[in-house]
N, C-alpha and C positions, 0 to 999 in steps of 0.2 A: 405464156412465155414472155420474159422481158427481153427487150431489145437492148443491145449494148449502147446504142446511140441515145437512148432515153436517160441513162444513168452514167454520165461521163465521169471518169475518174478525176478526182481533185487532188492537187499536190498539197503537201503540208504547208509550204511557204509560197510566197509570191516570187516572181522573177527577180525583183529588187533584192529580196532577202538572199537568194542564191548568189547574186553578183557580189554582194557585200561579204558573204561567207567565203567565196573563192578569194576575194582580196585578203581577208583575214588569214586564210590558210597560206597564201603566198607570202605574207609578212612573217608568219611563223617559220616557214621554210627558209626565208632570207636570214632570220635570226640564227637558225641552226647552222646555216652555211657560214655566217660570220663567226660562229663559235669554233668551227673546225680548224684543224691545222695547229701549227705551233709546237709540234712535238719534235723529238730528235730521233734520228735514225740509230744512233748509238746509245744504248741504255746507260752507259757510264758518263755521258755528257749531258749536263743540264742546260736547257734552253730557256732563257728569260722571256721569250715571246709568249709563253703560256699566260703570263700575268700582264699582257698588254691591255690598254684601254678598250680595244675592240672586243676582246674576249671576256673581260671582267664587267664592263659597264654597258657597252653599246649592244652587244648581242642579247644578253638577258632582257634588257629593256625593250628591244625590238620584239622578242618573243612575247613578253607580257602585253605589249601594245596589240600584237596580233591576236592574242587570246581575248583582249577587250573588244576588238573589232568583231570577232566571231560571236561573242556573247551578245553584242549589240544586234548582230544580224539575226540571231535566234529570237531575241525579245522584241524586235521591231514589228509593229503591226501596221502594214501598209494601208489597211482599210480605214484606219483611224486618221482623221485629218489633222 
């Protein structure tokens, strides 16, 4: 019979990878928060805030940077110096 202490469970990534991954997810969430809003309560009234710099340029760029960070976290090999 094998003892559980003899065969410890190993995680797929190291602690550093998980930290970077959480940072990337937070940046993606920030991008989606920046994208939100700008609508109008009245459907007959158009609001130009939908086409602001924040929603057209900044928010999608932030989301893409977040995806880049998460990809880096997945591909990073901490055992390699």
